[in-house]
PyMOL Python script that loads the backbone (N, CA, C, O; Angstrom):
from pymol import cmd

cmd.read_pdbstr("""\
ATOM      1  N   LEU A   1      30.301 112.753 -34.809  1.00  0.00           N
ATOM      2  CA  LEU A   1      29.588 112.162 -34.391  1.00  0.00           C
ATOM      3  C   LEU A   1      29.635 110.065 -34.941  1.00  0.00           C
ATOM      4  O   LEU A   1      29.496 109.097 -34.195  1.00  0.00           O
ATOM      5  N   LEU A   2      29.882 110.091 -36.466  1.00  0.00           N
ATOM      6  CA  LEU A   2      30.274 109.020 -37.063  1.00  0.00           C
ATOM      7  C   LEU A   2      31.179 108.383 -36.765  1.00  0.00           C
ATOM      8  O   LEU A   2      31.004 107.179 -36.950  1.00  0.00           O
ATOM      9  N   LEU A   3      32.460 108.765 -36.220  1.00  0.00           N
ATOM     10  CA  LEU A   3      33.814 107.830 -35.493  1.00  0.00           C
ATOM     11  C   LEU A   3      33.619 108.031 -34.421  1.00  0.00           C
ATOM     12  O   LEU A   3      34.686 107.661 -33.931  1.00  0.00           O
ATOM     13  N   VAL A   4      32.954 108.400 -33.525  1.00  0.00           N
ATOM     14  CA  VAL A   4      32.819 108.584 -32.101  1.00  0.00           C
ATOM     15  C   VAL A   4      31.750 107.069 -31.918  1.00  0.00           C
ATOM     16  O   VAL A   4      31.977 106.430 -30.890  1.00  0.00           O
ATOM     17  N   VAL A   5      30.840 106.610 -32.687  1.00  0.00           N
ATOM     18  CA  VAL A   5      29.764 105.463 -32.783  1.00  0.00           C
ATOM     19  C   VAL A   5      30.431 104.725 -33.069  1.00  0.00           C
ATOM     20  O   VAL A   5      30.320 103.665 -32.455  1.00  0.00           O
ATOM     21  N   ARG A   6      31.584 104.817 -34.221  1.00  0.00           N
ATOM     22  CA  ARG A   6      31.918 103.482 -34.819  1.00  0.00           C
ATOM     23  C   ARG A   6      33.506 103.277 -34.386  1.00  0.00           C
ATOM     24  O   ARG A   6      34.097 102.479 -35.114  1.00  0.00           O
ATOM     25  N   TYR A   7      34.160 103.766 -33.501  1.00  0.00           N
ATOM     26  CA  TYR A   7      35.450 104.122 -32.709  1.00  0.00           C
ATOM     27  C   TYR A   7      35.561 102.335 -32.603  1.00  0.00           C
ATOM     28  O   TYR A   7      36.277 101.565 -33.243  1.00  0.00           O
ATOM     29  N   GLN A   8      34.478 102.045 -31.458  1.00  0.00           N
ATOM     30  CA  GLN A   8      35.090 100.679 -30.337  1.00  0.00           C
ATOM     31  C   GLN A   8      34.867  99.672 -31.698  1.00  0.00           C
ATOM     32  O   GLN A   8      35.901  99.064 -31.973  1.00  0.00           O
ATOM     33  N   TYR A   9      33.957  99.439 -32.414  1.00  0.00           N
ATOM     34  CA  TYR A   9      34.505  98.552 -33.512  1.00  0.00           C
ATOM     35  C   TYR A   9      35.526  98.329 -34.899  1.00  0.00           C
ATOM     36  O   TYR A   9      35.663  97.416 -35.714  1.00  0.00           O
ATOM     37  N   LEU A  10      36.182  99.732 -34.691  1.00  0.00           N
ATOM     38  CA  LEU A  10      37.444  98.918 -35.173  1.00  0.00           C
ATOM     39  C   LEU A  10      38.403  98.712 -35.432  1.00  0.00           C
ATOM     40  O   LEU A  10      38.561  97.906 -34.515  1.00  0.00           O
ATOM     41  N   PRO A  11      39.154  98.706 -35.829  1.00  0.00           N
ATOM     42  CA  PRO A  11      40.450  97.142 -35.357  1.00  0.00           C
ATOM     43  C   PRO A  11      41.506  98.092 -34.993  1.00  0.00           C
ATOM     44  O   PRO A  11      41.375  99.148 -35.613  1.00  0.00           O
ATOM     45  N   GLU A  12      42.623  98.069 -34.106  1.00  0.00           N
ATOM     46  CA  GLU A  12      43.565  98.896 -33.189  1.00  0.00           C
ATOM     47  C   GLU A  12      44.333  99.638 -34.396  1.00  0.00           C
ATOM     48  O   GLU A  12      44.608 100.835 -34.478  1.00  0.00           O
ATOM     49  N   THR A  13      44.547  98.819 -35.119  1.00  0.00           N
ATOM     50  CA  THR A  13      45.603  99.332 -36.227  1.00  0.00           C
ATOM     51  C   THR A  13      44.798  99.706 -37.704  1.00  0.00           C
ATOM     52  O   THR A  13      43.825  98.953 -37.748  1.00  0.00           O
ATOM     53  N   MET A  14      44.820 100.340 -38.593  1.00  0.00           N
ATOM     54  CA  MET A  14      44.089 100.624 -39.348  1.00  0.00           C
ATOM     55  C   MET A  14      44.914 101.290 -41.226  1.00  0.00           C
ATOM     56  O   MET A  14      45.017 102.503 -41.402  1.00  0.00           O
ATOM     57  N   ALA A  15      45.312 100.427 -42.191  1.00  0.00           N
ATOM     58  CA  ALA A  15      45.320 100.947 -43.178  1.00  0.00           C
ATOM     59  C   ALA A  15      45.028 102.338 -43.879  1.00  0.00           C
ATOM     60  O   ALA A  15      44.308 102.083 -44.844  1.00  0.00           O
ATOM     61  N   VAL A  16      45.250 103.553 -43.818  1.00  0.00           N
ATOM     62  CA  VAL A  16      45.101 104.686 -44.148  1.00  0.00           C
ATOM     63  C   VAL A  16      45.373 104.777 -45.402  1.00  0.00           C
ATOM     64  O   VAL A  16      44.514 105.136 -46.208  1.00  0.00           O
ATOM     65  N   ARG A  17      46.403 104.517 -45.696  1.00  0.00           N
ATOM     66  CA  ARG A  17      46.495 104.920 -47.589  1.00  0.00           C
ATOM     67  C   ARG A  17      47.266 104.176 -48.099  1.00  0.00           C
ATOM     68  O   ARG A  17      48.345 103.769 -47.667  1.00  0.00           O
ATOM     69  N   PHE A  18      46.500 103.857 -49.499  1.00  0.00           N
ATOM     70  CA  PHE A  18      46.542 102.671 -50.360  1.00  0.00           C
ATOM     71  C   PHE A  18      47.914 102.791 -51.536  1.00  0.00           C
ATOM     72  O   PHE A  18      48.223 103.947 -51.826  1.00  0.00           O
ATOM     73  N   ASP A  19      48.433 102.066 -51.963  1.00  0.00           N
ATOM     74  CA  ASP A  19      49.280 102.374 -53.613  1.00  0.00           C
ATOM     75  C   ASP A  19      48.311 102.101 -54.562  1.00  0.00           C
ATOM     76  O   ASP A  19      47.207 101.661 -54.242  1.00  0.00           O
ATOM     77  N   PRO A  20      48.756 102.410 -56.116  1.00  0.00           N
ATOM     78  CA  PRO A  20      47.868 102.207 -56.566  1.00  0.00           C
ATOM     79  C   PRO A  20      47.221 100.840 -57.228  1.00  0.00           C
ATOM     80  O   PRO A  20      46.239 100.644 -57.944  1.00  0.00           O
ATOM     81  N   ASN A  21      48.199 100.017 -56.670  1.00  0.00           N
ATOM     82  CA  ASN A  21      47.594  98.178 -56.540  1.00  0.00           C
ATOM     83  C   ASN A  21      46.953  97.553 -55.715  1.00  0.00           C
ATOM     84  O   ASN A  21      46.686  96.354 -55.800  1.00  0.00           O
ATOM     85  N   GLY A  22      46.550  98.495 -54.587  1.00  0.00           N
ATOM     86  CA  GLY A  22      45.795  98.401 -53.247  1.00  0.00           C
ATOM     87  C   GLY A  22      46.325  97.695 -52.473  1.00  0.00           C
ATOM     88  O   GLY A  22      45.682  97.009 -51.678  1.00  0.00           O
ATOM     89  N   VAL A  23      48.166  97.713 -52.560  1.00  0.00           N
ATOM     90  CA  VAL A  23      48.833  97.610 -51.179  1.00  0.00           C
ATOM     91  C   VAL A  23      48.761  98.231 -50.469  1.00  0.00           C
ATOM     92  O   VAL A  23      48.812  99.364 -50.947  1.00  0.00           O
ATOM     93  N   PRO A  24      48.578  98.263 -48.692  1.00  0.00           N
ATOM     94  CA  PRO A  24      48.767  99.452 -48.000  1.00  0.00           C
ATOM     95  C   PRO A  24      49.980 100.169 -47.901  1.00  0.00           C
ATOM     96  O   PRO A  24      50.866  99.542 -47.320  1.00  0.00           O
ATOM     97  N   GLU A  25      50.355 101.574 -48.394  1.00  0.00           N
ATOM     98  CA  GLU A  25      51.344 102.016 -47.786  1.00  0.00           C
ATOM     99  C   GLU A  25      51.577 102.704 -46.418  1.00  0.00           C
ATOM    100  O   GLU A  25      52.695 103.139 -46.142  1.00  0.00           O
ATOM    101  N   LEU A  26      50.491 102.812 -45.519  1.00  0.00           N
ATOM    102  CA  LEU A  26      50.509 103.769 -44.556  1.00  0.00           C
ATOM    103  C   LEU A  26      49.490 103.009 -43.634  1.00  0.00           C
ATOM    104  O   LEU A  26      48.306 102.853 -43.931  1.00  0.00           O
ATOM    105  N   VAL A  27      50.153 102.497 -42.339  1.00  0.00           N
ATOM    106  CA  VAL A  27      48.933 102.173 -41.231  1.00  0.00           C
ATOM    107  C   VAL A  27      49.443 102.751 -40.137  1.00  0.00           C
ATOM    108  O   VAL A  27      50.615 103.038 -39.894  1.00  0.00           O
ATOM    109  N   ARG A  28      48.183 102.946 -39.301  1.00  0.00           N
ATOM    110  CA  ARG A  28      48.177 104.040 -38.170  1.00  0.00           C
ATOM    111  C   ARG A  28      47.664 103.457 -37.240  1.00  0.00           C
ATOM    112  O   ARG A  28      47.283 102.317 -37.508  1.00  0.00           O
ATOM    113  N   ASP A  29      47.430 103.966 -35.768  1.00  0.00           N
ATOM    114  CA  ASP A  29      46.587 103.565 -34.590  1.00  0.00           C
ATOM    115  C   ASP A  29      45.346 104.287 -35.183  1.00  0.00           C
ATOM    116  O   ASP A  29      45.404 105.308 -35.869  1.00  0.00           O
ATOM    117  N   LYS A  30      43.934 103.459 -34.741  1.00  0.00           N
ATOM    118  CA  LYS A  30      42.736 103.792 -34.846  1.00  0.00           C
ATOM    119  C   LYS A  30      42.495 105.202 -34.427  1.00  0.00           C
ATOM    120  O   LYS A  30      41.791 105.713 -35.298  1.00  0.00           O
ATOM    121  N   SER A  31      42.792 106.154 -33.381  1.00  0.00           N
ATOM    122  CA  SER A  31      43.069 107.261 -32.802  1.00  0.00           C
ATOM    123  C   SER A  31      43.906 108.028 -34.181  1.00  0.00           C
ATOM    124  O   SER A  31      43.233 109.009 -34.499  1.00  0.00           O
ATOM    125  N   GLY A  32      44.624 107.951 -34.707  1.00  0.00           N
ATOM    126  CA  GLY A  32      44.670 108.874 -35.741  1.00  0.00           C
ATOM    127  C   GLY A  32      43.875 109.171 -36.447  1.00  0.00           C
ATOM    128  O   GLY A  32      44.139 110.261 -36.954  1.00  0.00           O
ATOM    129  N   LEU A  33      42.567 108.570 -36.928  1.00  0.00           N
ATOM    130  CA  LEU A  33      41.556 108.900 -37.682  1.00  0.00           C
ATOM    131  C   LEU A  33      41.168 110.170 -36.730  1.00  0.00           C
ATOM    132  O   LEU A  33      41.037 111.122 -37.499  1.00  0.00           O
ATOM    133  N   PHE A  34      40.958 110.544 -35.553  1.00  0.00           N
ATOM    134  CA  PHE A  34      40.970 111.921 -35.105  1.00  0.00           C
ATOM    135  C   PHE A  34      41.076 113.356 -35.609  1.00  0.00           C
ATOM    136  O   PHE A  34      40.415 114.386 -35.480  1.00  0.00           O
ATOM    137  N   LEU A  35      42.567 112.859 -36.449  1.00  0.00           N
ATOM    138  CA  LEU A  35      43.086 114.026 -37.138  1.00  0.00           C
ATOM    139  C   LEU A  35      42.206 114.891 -38.458  1.00  0.00           C
ATOM    140  O   LEU A  35      42.343 116.081 -38.744  1.00  0.00           O
ATOM    141  N   LEU A  36      41.117 113.696 -39.251  1.00  0.00           N
ATOM    142  CA  LEU A  36      40.203 114.430 -40.030  1.00  0.00           C
ATOM    143  C   LEU A  36      39.253 115.519 -39.414  1.00  0.00           C
ATOM    144  O   LEU A  36      39.176 116.624 -39.952  1.00  0.00           O
ATOM    145  N   PRO A  37      38.525 115.212 -38.283  1.00  0.00           N
ATOM    146  CA  PRO A  37      37.657 115.980 -37.730  1.00  0.00           C
ATOM    147  C   PRO A  37      38.305 117.573 -37.185  1.00  0.00           C
ATOM    148  O   PRO A  37      37.865 118.721 -37.138  1.00  0.00           O
ATOM    149  N   MET A  38      39.792 116.776 -36.765  1.00  0.00           N
ATOM    150  CA  MET A  38      39.839 118.193 -36.089  1.00  0.00           C
ATOM    151  C   MET A  38      40.482 118.798 -37.198  1.00  0.00           C
ATOM    152  O   MET A  38      40.351 120.006 -36.999  1.00  0.00           O
ATOM    153  N   ILE A  39      41.223 118.597 -38.458  1.00  0.00           N
ATOM    154  CA  ILE A  39      41.519 119.502 -39.790  1.00  0.00           C
ATOM    155  C   ILE A  39      40.479 120.152 -40.436  1.00  0.00           C
ATOM    156  O   ILE A  39      40.650 121.182 -41.088  1.00  0.00           O
ATOM    157  N   GLY A  40      39.216 119.503 -40.260  1.00  0.00           N
ATOM    158  CA  GLY A  40      37.864 119.808 -40.472  1.00  0.00           C
ATOM    159  C   GLY A  40      37.385 121.293 -39.768  1.00  0.00           C
ATOM    160  O   GLY A  40      36.974 122.351 -40.245  1.00  0.00           O
ATOM    161  N   PHE A  41      37.686 120.755 -38.228  1.00  0.00           N
ATOM    162  CA  PHE A  41      37.285 122.023 -37.600  1.00  0.00           C
ATOM    163  C   PHE A  41      38.137 123.102 -37.785  1.00  0.00           C
ATOM    164  O   PHE A  41      37.607 124.192 -37.999  1.00  0.00           O
ATOM    165  N   ILE A  42      39.004 123.049 -37.759  1.00  0.00           N
ATOM    166  CA  ILE A  42      40.130 123.736 -37.843  1.00  0.00           C
ATOM    167  C   ILE A  42      40.118 124.551 -39.563  1.00  0.00           C
ATOM    168  O   ILE A  42      40.598 125.652 -39.828  1.00  0.00           O
ATOM    169  N   CYS A  43      39.497 123.711 -40.409  1.00  0.00           N
ATOM    170  CA  CYS A  43      38.934 124.983 -41.657  1.00  0.00           C
ATOM    171  C   CYS A  43      38.495 125.411 -41.276  1.00  0.00           C
ATOM    172  O   CYS A  43      38.886 126.517 -40.903  1.00  0.00           O
ATOM    173  N   TRP A  44      37.223 124.937 -40.991  1.00  0.00           N
ATOM    174  CA  TRP A  44      36.208 126.072 -40.839  1.00  0.00           C
ATOM    175  C   TRP A  44      36.282 127.674 -39.617  1.00  0.00           C
ATOM    176  O   TRP A  44      35.882 128.835 -39.707  1.00  0.00           O
ATOM    177  N   ILE A  45      37.093 126.786 -38.465  1.00  0.00           N
ATOM    178  CA  ILE A  45      37.123 128.107 -37.852  1.00  0.00           C
ATOM    179  C   ILE A  45      37.247 128.992 -38.385  1.00  0.00           C
ATOM    180  O   ILE A  45      36.449 129.917 -38.535  1.00  0.00           O
ATOM    181  N   MET A  46      39.060 128.768 -39.058  1.00  0.00           N
ATOM    182  CA  MET A  46      39.656 129.928 -40.434  1.00  0.00           C
ATOM    183  C   MET A  46      38.743 130.256 -41.076  1.00  0.00           C
ATOM    184  O   MET A  46      38.362 131.425 -41.149  1.00  0.00           O
ATOM    185  N   ASN A  47      38.320 129.483 -41.549  1.00  0.00           N
ATOM    186  CA  ASN A  47      37.273 130.253 -42.816  1.00  0.00           C
ATOM    187  C   ASN A  47      36.334 130.766 -42.459  1.00  0.00           C
ATOM    188  O   ASN A  47      36.090 131.841 -43.007  1.00  0.00           O
ATOM    189  N   GLY A  48      35.673 130.432 -41.736  1.00  0.00           N
ATOM    190  CA  GLY A  48      34.194 131.455 -40.784  1.00  0.00           C
ATOM    191  C   GLY A  48      34.783 132.670 -40.408  1.00  0.00           C
ATOM    192  O   GLY A  48      34.254 133.640 -40.952  1.00  0.00           O
ATOM    193  N   LEU A  49      35.936 132.986 -39.465  1.00  0.00           N
ATOM    194  CA  LEU A  49      36.429 133.945 -38.923  1.00  0.00           C
ATOM    195  C   LEU A  49      36.729 135.031 -40.310  1.00  0.00           C
ATOM    196  O   LEU A  49      36.102 136.084 -40.420  1.00  0.00           O
ATOM    197  N   TRP A  50      37.555 134.684 -41.110  1.00  0.00           N
ATOM    198  CA  TRP A  50      38.485 135.111 -42.309  1.00  0.00           C
ATOM    199  C   TRP A  50      36.775 135.478 -43.410  1.00  0.00           C
ATOM    200  O   TRP A  50      36.648 136.253 -44.358  1.00  0.00           O
ATOM    201  N   GLY A  51      36.014 134.808 -42.936  1.00  0.00           N
ATOM    202  CA  GLY A  51      34.756 135.399 -43.996  1.00  0.00           C
ATOM    203  C   GLY A  51      34.001 136.362 -43.137  1.00  0.00           C
ATOM    204  O   GLY A  51      33.410 137.132 -43.895  1.00  0.00           O
ATOM    205  N   ILE A  52      33.801 136.609 -42.084  1.00  0.00           N
ATOM    206  CA  ILE A  52      33.369 137.456 -41.378  1.00  0.00           C
ATOM    207  C   ILE A  52      34.054 138.864 -41.483  1.00  0.00           C
ATOM    208  O   ILE A  52      33.412 139.879 -41.756  1.00  0.00           O
ATOM    209  N   TRP A  53      34.859 138.855 -41.341  1.00  0.00           N
ATOM    210  CA  TRP A  53      36.187 139.725 -41.355  1.00  0.00           C
ATOM    211  C   TRP A  53      35.890 140.528 -42.688  1.00  0.00           C
ATOM    212  O   TRP A  53      35.713 141.745 -42.759  1.00  0.00           O
ATOM    213  N   MET A  54      35.865 139.472 -43.897  1.00  0.00           N
ATOM    214  CA  MET A  54      35.616 139.899 -45.049  1.00  0.00           C
ATOM    215  C   MET A  54      33.866 140.267 -45.597  1.00  0.00           C
ATOM    216  O   MET A  54      33.622 140.638 -46.745  1.00  0.00           O
ATOM    217  N   ALA A  55      32.957 140.103 -44.691  1.00  0.00           N
ATOM    218  CA  ALA A  55      31.909 140.467 -44.895  1.00  0.00           C
ATOM    219  C   ALA A  55      31.510 141.589 -44.012  1.00  0.00           C
ATOM    220  O   ALA A  55      30.428 142.105 -44.294  1.00  0.00           O
ATOM    221  N   SER A  56      32.255 142.141 -42.856  1.00  0.00           N
ATOM    222  CA  SER A  56      32.293 143.259 -42.340  1.00  0.00           C
ATOM    223  C   SER A  56      33.319 144.238 -42.927  1.00  0.00           C
ATOM    224  O   SER A  56      33.517 145.228 -42.224  1.00  0.00           O
ATOM    225  N   ARG A  57      34.071 144.155 -44.172  1.00  0.00           N
ATOM    226  CA  ARG A  57      34.262 145.137 -44.629  1.00  0.00           C
ATOM    227  C   ARG A  57      34.037 145.285 -46.262  1.00  0.00           C
ATOM    228  O   ARG A  57      34.744 145.721 -47.170  1.00  0.00           O
ATOM    229  N   ASN A  58      32.447 144.596 -46.187  1.00  0.00           N
ATOM    230  CA  ASN A  58      31.554 144.785 -47.414  1.00  0.00           C
ATOM    231  C   ASN A  58      31.654 143.844 -48.711  1.00  0.00           C
ATOM    232  O   ASN A  58      31.179 144.206 -49.788  1.00  0.00           O
ATOM    233  N   GLN A  59      32.445 142.342 -48.501  1.00  0.00           N
ATOM    234  CA  GLN A  59      33.019 141.834 -49.563  1.00  0.00           C
ATOM    235  C   GLN A  59      32.207 140.299 -49.252  1.00  0.00           C
ATOM    236  O   GLN A  59      32.601 139.235 -48.774  1.00  0.00           O
ATOM    237  N   VAL A  60      30.860 140.786 -49.790  1.00  0.00           N
ATOM    238  CA  VAL A  60      30.151 139.453 -49.509  1.00  0.00           C
ATOM    239  C   VAL A  60      30.528 138.512 -50.234  1.00  0.00           C
ATOM    240  O   VAL A  60      31.008 137.509 -49.707  1.00  0.00           O
ATOM    241  N   THR A  61      30.416 138.600 -51.436  1.00  0.00           N
ATOM    242  CA  THR A  61      31.265 137.538 -52.401  1.00  0.00           C
ATOM    243  C   THR A  61      32.314 136.674 -52.269  1.00  0.00           C
ATOM    244  O   THR A  61      32.397 135.513 -52.670  1.00  0.00           O
ATOM    245  N   GLY A  62      33.559 137.711 -51.340  1.00  0.00           N
ATOM    246  CA  GLY A  62      34.296 136.688 -50.478  1.00  0.00           C
ATOM    247  C   GLY A  62      34.193 135.725 -49.479  1.00  0.00           C
ATOM    248  O   GLY A  62      34.673 134.600 -49.339  1.00  0.00           O
ATOM    249  N   ALA A  63      33.308 136.570 -48.685  1.00  0.00           N
ATOM    250  CA  ALA A  63      32.886 135.765 -47.842  1.00  0.00           C
ATOM    251  C   ALA A  63      32.142 134.381 -47.857  1.00  0.00           C
ATOM    252  O   ALA A  63      32.497 133.386 -47.225  1.00  0.00           O
ATOM    253  N   TYR A  64      31.157 134.474 -48.605  1.00  0.00           N
ATOM    254  CA  TYR A  64      30.440 132.960 -49.359  1.00  0.00           C
ATOM    255  C   TYR A  64      31.273 132.258 -49.864  1.00  0.00           C
ATOM    256  O   TYR A  64      31.120 131.037 -49.898  1.00  0.00           O
ATOM    257  N   LEU A  65      32.514 132.956 -50.453  1.00  0.00           N
ATOM    258  CA  LEU A  65      33.133 131.728 -50.966  1.00  0.00           C
ATOM    259  C   LEU A  65      34.080 131.342 -49.979  1.00  0.00           C
ATOM    260  O   LEU A  65      34.531 130.199 -49.904  1.00  0.00           O
ATOM    261  N   LEU A  66      34.367 132.210 -49.275  1.00  0.00           N
ATOM    262  CA  LEU A  66      35.016 130.701 -47.637  1.00  0.00           C
ATOM    263  C   LEU A  66      34.424 130.255 -46.969  1.00  0.00           C
ATOM    264  O   LEU A  66      34.819 129.234 -46.406  1.00  0.00           O
ATOM    265  N   TRP A  67      32.912 130.914 -46.636  1.00  0.00           N
ATOM    266  CA  TRP A  67      32.390 129.591 -46.204  1.00  0.00           C
ATOM    267  C   TRP A  67      31.728 128.973 -47.048  1.00  0.00           C
ATOM    268  O   TRP A  67      30.831 128.456 -46.382  1.00  0.00           O
ATOM    269  N   SER A  68      31.565 128.639 -48.282  1.00  0.00           N
ATOM    270  CA  SER A  68      31.469 127.732 -49.022  1.00  0.00           C
ATOM    271  C   SER A  68      32.356 126.568 -49.127  1.00  0.00           C
ATOM    272  O   SER A  68      31.972 125.403 -49.230  1.00  0.00           O
ATOM    273  N   GLY A  69      33.785 127.046 -49.088  1.00  0.00           N
ATOM    274  CA  GLY A  69      34.879 126.385 -48.981  1.00  0.00           C
ATOM    275  C   GLY A  69      34.804 125.834 -48.437  1.00  0.00           C
ATOM    276  O   GLY A  69      34.819 124.644 -48.751  1.00  0.00           O
ATOM    277  N   ALA A  70      34.617 126.371 -46.799  1.00  0.00           N
ATOM    278  CA  ALA A  70      34.775 125.589 -45.721  1.00  0.00           C
ATOM    279  C   ALA A  70      33.260 124.264 -45.387  1.00  0.00           C
ATOM    280  O   ALA A  70      33.257 123.229 -44.721  1.00  0.00           O
ATOM    281  N   VAL A  71      32.428 124.775 -46.002  1.00  0.00           N
ATOM    282  CA  VAL A  71      31.223 123.250 -45.695  1.00  0.00           C
ATOM    283  C   VAL A  71      31.795 122.226 -46.672  1.00  0.00           C
ATOM    284  O   VAL A  71      31.618 121.052 -46.345  1.00  0.00           O
ATOM    285  N   LEU A  72      32.723 122.556 -48.290  1.00  0.00           N
ATOM    286  CA  LEU A  72      33.369 121.323 -49.021  1.00  0.00           C
ATOM    287  C   LEU A  72      33.848 120.740 -48.215  1.00  0.00           C
ATOM    288  O   LEU A  72      33.571 119.549 -48.074  1.00  0.00           O
ATOM    289  N   VAL A  73      34.939 121.525 -47.221  1.00  0.00           N
ATOM    290  CA  VAL A  73      36.275 120.849 -47.003  1.00  0.00           C
ATOM    291  C   VAL A  73      35.370 119.676 -45.846  1.00  0.00           C
ATOM    292  O   VAL A  73      35.738 118.503 -45.793  1.00  0.00           O
ATOM    293  N   GLN A  74      34.329 120.123 -45.087  1.00  0.00           N
ATOM    294  CA  GLN A  74      33.819 119.154 -44.503  1.00  0.00           C
ATOM    295  C   GLN A  74      33.064 118.115 -44.974  1.00  0.00           C
ATOM    296  O   GLN A  74      33.073 117.059 -44.341  1.00  0.00           O
ATOM    297  N   VAL A  75      32.312 118.237 -46.122  1.00  0.00           N
ATOM    298  CA  VAL A  75      31.940 117.212 -46.928  1.00  0.00           C
ATOM    299  C   VAL A  75      32.806 116.442 -47.414  1.00  0.00           C
ATOM    300  O   VAL A  75      32.373 115.304 -47.596  1.00  0.00           O
ATOM    301  N   CYS A  76      34.281 116.668 -47.812  1.00  0.00           N
ATOM    302  CA  CYS A  76      34.966 116.006 -48.640  1.00  0.00           C
ATOM    303  C   CYS A  76      35.627 115.185 -46.986  1.00  0.00           C
ATOM    304  O   CYS A  76      35.820 113.983 -47.166  1.00  0.00           O
ATOM    305  N   LEU A  77      35.883 115.549 -45.874  1.00  0.00           N
ATOM    306  CA  LEU A  77      36.396 114.792 -45.071  1.00  0.00           C
ATOM    307  C   LEU A  77      35.431 113.628 -44.512  1.00  0.00           C
ATOM    308  O   LEU A  77      35.768 112.533 -44.061  1.00  0.00           O
ATOM    309  N   PHE A  78      34.404 114.054 -44.634  1.00  0.00           N
ATOM    310  CA  PHE A  78      33.181 113.320 -43.923  1.00  0.00           C
ATOM    311  C   PHE A  78      33.523 111.917 -45.140  1.00  0.00           C
ATOM    312  O   PHE A  78      34.005 110.826 -44.837  1.00  0.00           O
ATOM    313  N   PHE A  79      33.296 112.166 -45.894  1.00  0.00           N
ATOM    314  CA  PHE A  79      33.353 110.791 -46.836  1.00  0.00           C
ATOM    315  C   PHE A  79      34.663 110.441 -47.384  1.00  0.00           C
ATOM    316  O   PHE A  79      34.731 109.777 -48.418  1.00  0.00           O
ATOM    317  N   ALA A  80      35.783 110.867 -46.722  1.00  0.00           N
ATOM    318  CA  ALA A  80      36.789 110.157 -46.303  1.00  0.00           C
ATOM    319  C   ALA A  80      37.092 109.002 -45.297  1.00  0.00           C
ATOM    320  O   ALA A  80      37.632 107.899 -45.380  1.00  0.00           O
ATOM    321  N   LEU A  81      36.518 109.729 -44.325  1.00  0.00           N
ATOM    322  CA  LEU A  81      36.245 109.618 -43.045  1.00  0.00           C
ATOM    323  C   LEU A  81      35.523 107.851 -43.230  1.00  0.00           C
ATOM    324  O   LEU A  81      35.983 106.709 -43.207  1.00  0.00           O
ATOM    325  N   LEU A  82      34.007 108.564 -43.434  1.00  0.00           N
ATOM    326  CA  LEU A  82      33.456 107.277 -43.668  1.00  0.00           C
ATOM    327  C   LEU A  82      33.862 106.191 -44.807  1.00  0.00           C
ATOM    328  O   LEU A  82      33.419 105.046 -44.711  1.00  0.00           O
ATOM    329  N   SER A  83      34.809 106.605 -46.012  1.00  0.00           N
ATOM    330  CA  SER A  83      35.394 105.270 -46.116  1.00  0.00           C
ATOM    331  C   SER A  83      36.313 104.730 -45.405  1.00  0.00           C
ATOM    332  O   SER A  83      36.264 103.575 -45.826  1.00  0.00           O
ATOM    333  N   LEU A  84      37.337 104.752 -44.410  1.00  0.00           N
ATOM    334  CA  LEU A  84      37.802 104.642 -43.685  1.00  0.00           C
ATOM    335  C   LEU A  84      37.393 103.968 -42.595  1.00  0.00           C
ATOM    336  O   LEU A  84      38.167 103.143 -42.111  1.00  0.00           O
ATOM    337  N   VAL A  85      36.311 104.153 -42.096  1.00  0.00           N
ATOM    338  CA  VAL A  85      35.467 103.396 -41.213  1.00  0.00           C
ATOM    339  C   VAL A  85      34.514 102.466 -41.197  1.00  0.00           C
ATOM    340  O   VAL A  85      33.879 102.124 -40.199  1.00  0.00           O
ATOM    341  N   ARG A  86      34.380 101.985 -42.445  1.00  0.00           N
ATOM    342  CA  ARG A  86      32.977 101.446 -43.171  1.00  0.00           C
ATOM    343  C   ARG A  86      33.727  99.777 -42.891  1.00  0.00           C
ATOM    344  O   ARG A  86      33.125  98.763 -43.245  1.00  0.00           O
TER     345      ARG A  86
END
""", "prot")
cmd.dss("prot")
cmd.show_as("cartoon", "prot")
cmd.util.cbc("prot")
cmd.orient("prot")
């Protein structure tokens, strides 16, 4: 949602990776930012389904670890996206 709201205000090309000196290493089109939500969605689906499978086999601890890992990936990707669109 954040990306959809801010998309129209972003420049057409953006630096997405920097070296230790702060010089841009990688410049991409702003549509490349949609990779972050796609990665998060794929992780959420895979960990969710795998967690459901583990829960059905009475491995509840493993299921909770997978689900919490999916949430952690979502949070990290949100902060990465936030730093890019600000």
